[in-house]
N, C-alpha and C positions, 0 to 999 in steps of 0.2 A: 503494500499499500503506499509505502515511502516512495517507490519507484514510480507508481501510478500519480500520486500527488505531484512530484516534482515535474513529471511530465506533462500534466494536464494545465500548470500555472506558469512554468518558466518561460513559455514563449512570451509572456507579458513584458518580462525583463529583457527580451531579446528583439524587440520590434525593430528599433532603427536599423540593426545590422541585418536583420531578415528582409526588410523592406528595400534595403540598398542593393543585397545580393541579389534577389528575386525581381528587382525592377518593377516594384510596385509602391503604392503609398502606404504610409503607416496605418492608415484606416484599413485598407485591405489585409495588409498583414495582420492585423487584430483579430481579424474574421478566422483565423486560423484557431484561436482560442474558442471562438464562438462555436465553429462548427465542431470542434474536438467535444465540447461539453455537451452540444445538443445530441452528436451522435451517441454519447456515452448514457445520456439521459434516457434516449429513446430505446438503445439496443439493450441495456441492462435488464429491465425486466422481461423483454422478449427472449433473449438469448439464454437468461437465468432460468426462464420456465421450460426452455426447449432442452436444457441440459439438465434439469432437476434430478432426473432418474439415473444420471451417471455418476459413476465413481468421482468424488470430489478432487481427489489428487490427480485423475485423468483429466478432468475439466480445467483445474489450476494449471497443468502443464501446457495444456492445448491454448488455454488463454494467454499464458505467458509466451508462447511461441508466437501467437498473433501479435501481441504487444511488441515483442521485439523485432518481428519483421516489419511492422508498421514505423518503428523508429528508425531502423536501418533505411527504409525507403525514404523517409524524410530526410535524413541525414545525406544520401546521394541524391535527392530529387534535384534536377535540372532547371525546373521552371515552377512557378506558383501553382498552376493546375495539378501537378504531380504531388507537390508537395501538400496540397490540400486534399486529394484523394488519399494519401497516406495517413494523414491526420484522423480521417474518418475510420481507416482499418485499425490504427492504434486505439482510437475510442472504443471500438467493439471489443478489442481484447482486454482493455482497462476495465470496462463495465462488467464483462465476464469474471475477471479476477475479484472485483468488488464482491458480487453476488456469491461466489464460491468460496471466498475468504471468510466472510461472515458466517455463512451457514456451517463451514467446516469448524470454525473455532467455537461456535456455539454447541456443536455436536459432540467434538471430543474432549471438551472441559467438563470436569465434575459440576453437579449443578450449582454448588456454592461458590464455584468459580468462573461461572459464565460471564458474570458482568467483567471481571478482571480480564478475561481472555478477550471480550468484545472490545474492551478498552484498548488492549495492547494493540489490536488491529487497526482501531480508529486512531491511535497514536501515531501510526505509521503516516497518516495524513497530516497531523498535527506537526510532526518533526518536518515533513516536507515543506509546510508553510514557514515554519521558523529557520530551517537549515537549507533545505534542499533548493528552493528558489534562489537564496543569494548565492549560494555555491555555483549553481548552474548558470547564473547570470554572470557572475565573475569569470567562470571557465570559458564561457561563450562570447566574451567581451571583443576578443578579436577575431573568432571564428565560430559563429553560432551553432554550426554543424557538429563541433566536437562535444556540445552538451548531449545532442541526441545519441550520440554514440555512447557517451557515459551511462545514460538512462537506458539504454539497450544492454549495457553491461551489468547494471544494477538487476534487469529483468532475468538475465541469464543467471547471475548468482542466486535470485530468488528461486528459479526454477530447479537448479541443483538442490538448493535446500528443501523444496518440496519433495522432490524424489527422494531424497535421503531420509528425510525426518517425518514426512507425513504418512501414516498407514492408509491402506485403502478403506474408503469411506463412502457407504451407500446410503442415502436418505430417501424417504418417501418422496415420490413425483409430486411436484407442485405446479398444476397447470396455470396457464396464463390468467384465464378467468378469475381463478381464485385469488391471484396477486393483485387484479385490478378492482376487485369487488368493493373493496374499502372506500374506492373514489366514488361510488354511490351515494354516500354519507356526506350530507353538506358540512356537518361540523369538521370532519376529517379533510374535506376538500379545502374548506376555509383555512384549517391549520396549515396545510401544504401549501396553499397560495401565499400564506405569510412567510413561509421559508422562501418560495421564489422571489418575492419582493425584496426579502433582507439581502439575499445574495445578488440580485439584480443592482441593487443600490451600491453594494461594495464594488461590482465588477464595471459598472459603469467609468468607475475613475481607475480601479486597479488594473484592469486589461490594458490601460494606456498610461501607466504610472510613469514609464521612462520619458516620453514626451511632455507629460503633465509636471513633471518634476524638474524640467530642463534648467529653470532659473535657479533651483538649489543646488543641482548636481553639476551644472555646465557642463554636462555631456560627460562626465568622469563615470566609468564604470565601477570605479572603487566607491564613489560616493553614493551611486545608485545601490550597490550591494549593502552598504552600511543602512541606508534608508530602509531597504527591504528587510534586512535583518532586525532592525528594530521594530517594523512592523509584525514580524513572525514572533518576536519574543512578546510583543503585547498581545497577539493573538494566543499564544499558549497561556498567558497569565489569565487572560481573559476566560479561556476554556476550563481553567481549573476553578477560577472564581465563579462562573456560571453553575458549575456542579455543585458547589457549596450552597449557593444561593437558591437554587432549584429545589434543594432539600428542606430549605428554612422557610421559603416564602411561595407563594402560588407562581407557577412557572409563567404565567401570563404577565404577571407583573415584572418578572426579570426581563421578559421579551420587551415590553414597553420600555423598560429603563434603558435597555441596550438600545433599541431603535431610536428613541427619542435623543441620547446622547450622541448616537452616531450621526443622525440627522444634523444635529447643530455642528458638529466637528466638520462634516462635509461642507456646510454651508459657509463656514468662516475658512475653508481651505485656501482660497485664493490670497488671503490676509496674512496665512502662518506658513507658506511654503516658499516664501522668497529667498530665503537663505538656509544652508544646510543644517546647522545647528538647531534652528526653530523647526525645520521640517522633520527631523529625525525625532525630535520631541513630539510633534504632532502626529507622526506615524505610529509612534508607541502608544499613545493614549487611544488613537482612532483604533489600532489593533485590538486593544482591551475591549472597549465598547462593540465593535462590530461582531466580536466572536461570542458575546454575552447570549444572544438568542438560540445559539445551535442546540446546546445541551437541553434547555426548557423545551425547545420544540419537540425534542425527542420524548421527553416525559409527559407532554400533553398528548403526544400521539398514542403512547403505550396506554395511558390512563383511560383514553376513550374507548379502547378495545384491547384489554390485555392478552387476550387468546390470539390475536392477530399481530403480535408484537414483532415477529421478524419480518412479515409482510409490510407493515408499515414503516419499519425503519428502512426496508429496502426502496419504498417509495418516496420516504424524506431524501433518502440519497440522490434518487433521480430528480426530485425537485430542487435539491442543491445545484445540479448541473443545469438544469433548465434556467435557473437564476443566473448562473454564470453565463450561459449562452445569451439570455436576454440582455443582460447586462452590458456583454461585449458588444451586441447589435446596436442597443442604443446609445453606447458610447461613441461608436462609429458614425451614427447618424446624426448625433449632437454636435459632432464637430463640422457639420456644414453650417451652424449657427454659432458655435463657440470655439474659442482656441483651446488646446488641451489644458491650458494651465486653469479654465474655468469649468471643467468637466466636473468639479466637486458641486457646483450649484445643480447640475442635472442629477448628480447621484443623490444630492439630498432631497431632490423633489421625489425621486422613486422611493427613497427610505421613509419618507413622510406617508405616502400611500401604504406602505407596509405598516407603519405605526398606527394609522388610521384603520385599516383592516384589522388589525391585532386587538384594537379598542373594541370593534364591532364583534369579532368572535368571542372576546370576554363576557360581552353582555348577553350573548347568546348561549353561553356555557350553561349548563343545568347542574353541575356537580363540582362546586369549588373545592380546591385543594386545601387541605387542611395542615398547618405547619408542624402540628404535632404527629402527623402521619405521613412522613416523607414518601414522595412518589415512588422511590426505587423499592419501596416495600409493599405496593399497593397491586400485587399481581403479575408483575412481568414475570414470565418463564425464564428469563435469562438472569435473573436476581438484579443487583445493582446495575443501574445503566451506565453505558460508557461514560468517562470522563473526557 
């Protein structure tokens, strides 16, 4: 999952180099992030259902092979169309990795340790945001294709680990209709929509973080890496904080606080990103608040239908990538009206929509959370939810 997370988001830190090399605009290069995220979001439940009756080890090896091939094709792609197609292939492998990894982790761990097992898998994505993205940006500063070769190497290492360490594992088949059935429930659909808007607001700006922070970084790869690292550290801190807050307070309130603070920070971003020290501090605080809604959103979904926890967490993962794709697309379109350094204003507007929708779903909730009865103890078959 560290490889998947790094691969999915590192393109955002390499947009100027990719645009120059493929002879396209930065906005077109940004759609590589959008297409990857959208392909992953759509393919994950479909491929997950199609392979649900297969041995998990075999599925993971197959998915990693597709993932590695996609990254290799991206690294050697001579033109934009080839690279775009390779990103779709890579996303299909990445989506299948996520579906198989979470189901395998939940199945092989003892019941009392399932939460920890799922948190370990989710931790790969968190580490990718904190360290994979800055490292990939720094590695690819002179030649962006090297980063894709490095990610392919990570996939190869993961494949060897799966073959050596993961035992054969067959699980009951889970048809696509069963995976999509929760979408018929308005409360669940509304909660997933909040996830989509949360990630969209973030990635309107984050997809184009390099051009947007040009005044602060002056085009320096080292400065951009430092800024991304600051955002990643804030993201990790916010994720840990969110887990504690979601156990003490109603998850909807934690989501509201995170979205409200993130909207304010995005709205004032043009004023706080003109020089590097100020931008680094702003990125750290933004990283904290923008990550607050993620764990509470999982808590809300599990509480709404504890018996469908695995399916709901999978749908939430797809919603995350739908948000990433939508944010990248909106960020590209916004640049017809705004310069990159003002993208925070568009991002703030989308985040406010998420904030308002979250308030609406709160009012429609029929079973309020009790601080004395933590969500992680209210019926999840996986025990404590991932942190």
